[in-house]
C-alpha positions as CSV (number, residue, x, y, z in Angstrom):
1,X,12.5,-14.2,4.2
2,X,9.6,-13.3,2.1
3,X,10.0,-10.3,-0.1
4,X,7.0,-8.0,-0.1
5,X,8.1,-5.1,-2.2
6,X,5.9,-2.0,-2.9
7,X,7.6,0.8,-4.8
8,X,6.5,3.9,-6.7
9,X,8.6,4.3,-9.8
10,X,8.8,7.6,-11.7
11,X,7.9,7.2,-15.3
12,X,6.6,4.1,-17.0
13,X,8.3,1.1,-15.4
14,X,8.8,-2.0,-17.5
15,X,10.3,-5.4,-16.8
16,X,13.1,-6.1,-19.1
17,X,12.7,-9.8,-18.5
18,X,8.9,-9.9,-19.1
19,X,7.2,-9.6,-22.4
20,X,3.8,-7.9,-22.6
21,X,2.4,-11.3,-23.7
22,X,3.4,-12.8,-20.3
23,X,1.0,-10.6,-18.4
24,X,-2.3,-12.1,-17.1
25,X,-5.6,-10.5,-17.5
26,X,-5.1,-6.8,-17.1
27,X,-7.4,-4.0,-16.1
28,X,-7.7,-0.5,-17.5
29,X,-9.8,1.9,-15.4
30,X,-10.4,5.6,-15.8
31,X,-11.5,8.0,-13.1
32,X,-12.3,11.7,-12.9
33,X,-12.1,14.1,-10.0
34,X,-12.7,17.9,-9.9
35,X,-9.0,18.4,-10.4
36,X,-7.8,15.6,-12.6
37,X,-8.4,12.7,-15.0
38,X,-6.7,9.5,-14.0
39,X,-6.0,6.3,-15.9
40,X,-5.0,3.2,-14.0
41,X,-3.7,0.1,-15.8
42,X,-2.8,-3.0,-13.9
43,X,-0.7,-5.9,-15.2
44,X,-0.6,-9.2,-13.3
45,X,2.4,-11.5,-13.7
46,X,1.5,-14.8,-11.9
47,X,4.0,-17.5,-10.9
48,X,6.9,-15.3,-11.9
49,X,10.4,-16.7,-11.8
50,X,13.7,-15.0,-12.7
51,X,17.4,-15.6,-12.4
52,X,17.8,-12.0,-11.1
53,X,15.4,-9.3,-10.0
54,X,16.1,-6.6,-12.6
55,X,13.8,-3.9,-13.9
56,X,13.9,-1.1,-16.4
57,X,12.5,2.4,-16.5
58,X,11.5,3.2,-20.1
59,X,11.4,7.0,-19.7
60,X,14.9,7.3,-18.3
61,X,16.3,4.2,-20.2
62,X,17.7,3.1,-16.9
63,X,17.9,-0.5,-15.5
64,X,18.3,-1.5,-11.9
65,X,18.0,-4.5,-9.6
66,X,16.4,-5.0,-6.1
67,X,17.4,-6.7,-2.9
68,X,15.0,-8.7,-0.7
69,X,14.7,-5.6,1.4
70,X,13.8,-3.5,-1.6
71,X,17.2,-1.7,-1.8
72,X,18.1,-0.6,-5.3
73,X,21.5,-1.8,-6.7
74,X,22.6,-3.5,-3.5
75,X,22.6,-7.2,-2.4
76,X,20.3,-7.9,-5.4
77,X,18.3,-11.1,-5.4
78,X,20.0,-13.9,-7.5
79,X,16.7,-15.6,-8.1
80,X,13.0,-14.8,-7.4
81,X,9.9,-16.9,-7.2
82,X,6.4,-15.5,-6.6
83,X,4.1,-13.0,-8.2
84,X,4.2,-9.4,-9.5
85,X,1.8,-6.7,-10.3
86,X,2.4,-3.3,-12.0
87,X,-0.1,-0.5,-11.6
88,X,0.6,2.3,-14.0
89,X,-1.0,5.7,-13.4
90,X,-1.4,8.5,-16.0
91,X,-2.7,11.7,-14.4
92,X,-3.8,14.8,-16.3
93,X,-4.7,17.9,-14.3
94,X,-7.9,19.6,-15.3
95,X,-7.7,23.0,-13.7
96,X,-4.0,23.7,-14.1
97,X,-2.5,21.7,-17.0
98,X,1.0,22.9,-16.4
99,X,1.2,21.7,-12.8
100,X,3.1,18.4,-12.1
101,X,0.8,16.2,-10.0
102,X,2.0,14.4,-6.9
103,X,0.5,10.9,-6.2
104,X,0.6,9.5,-2.7
105,X,-0.2,6.1,-1.3
106,X,-1.0,5.1,2.3
107,X,-0.9,1.3,2.7
108,X,-1.8,-0.8,5.7
109,X,-2.1,-4.6,6.4
110,X,-5.7,-5.7,6.9
111,X,-5.1,-9.4,7.4
112,X,-2.3,-11.9,6.9
113,X,-1.3,-15.6,7.1
114,X,-0.4,-16.4,10.7
115,X,3.1,-17.4,9.6
116,X,3.9,-14.0,8.3
117,X,4.9,-10.9,10.3
118,X,2.7,-7.8,10.6
119,X,3.8,-5.0,8.4
120,X,3.6,-1.4,9.7
121,X,1.6,1.1,7.6
122,X,3.6,3.2,5.2
123,X,3.1,6.5,3.3
124,X,4.9,7.4,0.1
125,X,4.7,10.2,-2.4
126,X,6.1,10.7,-5.9
127,X,6.2,13.6,-8.4
128,X,5.0,12.0,-11.6
129,X,7.1,12.5,-14.7
130,X,4.9,14.0,-17.4
131,X,1.9,12.8,-15.4
132,X,3.1,9.1,-15.4
133,X,4.2,6.8,-12.6
134,X,4.1,3.1,-11.7
135,X,3.6,1.1,-8.5
136,X,5.5,-2.1,-8.5
137,X,4.2,-4.9,-6.2
138,X,6.1,-8.1,-5.6
139,X,5.5,-11.0,-3.2
140,X,7.8,-14.0,-3.1
141,X,11.0,-15.4,-2.0
142,X,14.6,-16.0,-3.1
143,X,14.7,-19.3,-4.9
144,X,17.4,-20.8,-2.7
145,X,15.1,-20.6,0.4
146,X,12.1,-22.5,-1.1
147,X,12.2,-25.6,1.1
148,X,12.6,-23.5,4.3
149,X,9.8,-21.1,3.5
150,X,7.0,-23.3,2.0
151,X,6.2,-25.5,4.9
152,X,2.8,-25.4,6.5
153,X,0.5,-26.9,3.9
154,X,-0.7,-23.7,2.0
155,X,0.8,-20.7,0.4
156,X,1.3,-17.6,2.6
157,X,-0.7,-14.4,1.9
158,X,-1.3,-10.8,2.9
159,X,-4.4,-8.5,2.5
160,X,-3.6,-4.8,2.1
161,X,-5.6,-1.6,1.9
162,X,-4.1,1.1,-0.3
163,X,-5.5,4.6,-0.2
164,X,-4.4,6.8,-3.2
165,X,-4.3,10.6,-2.9
166,X,-3.6,13.4,-5.3
167,X,-1.8,16.1,-3.4
168,X,-2.8,18.4,-1.7
169,X,-6.2,16.6,-1.3
170,X,-6.6,15.0,2.2
171,X,-9.2,12.5,1.1
172,X,-8.3,9.5,-1.1
173,X,-9.6,9.5,-4.7
174,X,-9.5,5.7,-4.7
175,X,-9.1,2.8,-2.2
176,X,-7.8,-0.5,-3.5
177,X,-7.9,-3.8,-1.6
178,X,-5.1,-6.2,-2.7
179,X,-4.3,-9.8,-1.9
180,X,-0.7,-10.8,-2.2
181,X,0.1,-14.5,-2.6
182,X,2.8,-16.6,-4.2
183,X,0.7,-17.7,-7.1
184,X,-0.8,-14.3,-7.9
185,X,-1.4,-10.7,-6.7
186,X,-5.0,-9.6,-7.2
187,X,-7.3,-6.6,-6.7
188,X,-10.2,-7.7,-4.5
189,X,-12.1,-4.4,-4.4
190,X,-12.0,-0.8,-5.6
191,X,-13.8,2.0,-3.8
192,X,-14.2,5.4,-5.3
193,X,-13.6,8.5,-3.1
194,X,-16.6,10.8,-2.5
195,X,-15.4,13.2,-5.2
196,X,-14.3,10.6,-7.7
197,X,-16.4,9.3,-10.7
198,X,-15.8,6.5,-13.2
199,X,-14.9,7.9,-16.6
200,X,-16.5,5.8,-19.3
201,X,-14.9,7.6,-22.2
């Protein structure tokens, strides 16, 4: 079964098994709304392979592993092959600096390889820790299942639309179109919300 893991992690998530030099071309983007300044940094880890599927949270100094279904600390993958992306968000409120912002995502499948199942939309929220949070995205398979899953002549893929909100706003401040494939996860397009501006500082 293909793993397609999307998870918000409180604090700055880091991969204990990946050095910063292993990341592919990254992006740093800054946005401004009437209520907040937002920095978004994306790291891409292409053709990623590991003996386990372990991660670390730098802010809490905690490590954990994930299963194929995304469960933390249970039935963890013994080996993973695929691609990863980490989107890190730093949010600073402008009108009420003492408030702890809440980031929410709504994700839906736009298109997919015919061999893959449709995925229902999902909606998740997180209270950011000191204004910082991370979105982990992974697409791949358990190494032992390679021969069974990679038939069909080309790698499988998904296209997703991710709408990002700052609570309690009802309109997204940013829409991101992602392509998930075994070789890489990439951003295809970024669309600013009506009340969002690029911050060139």
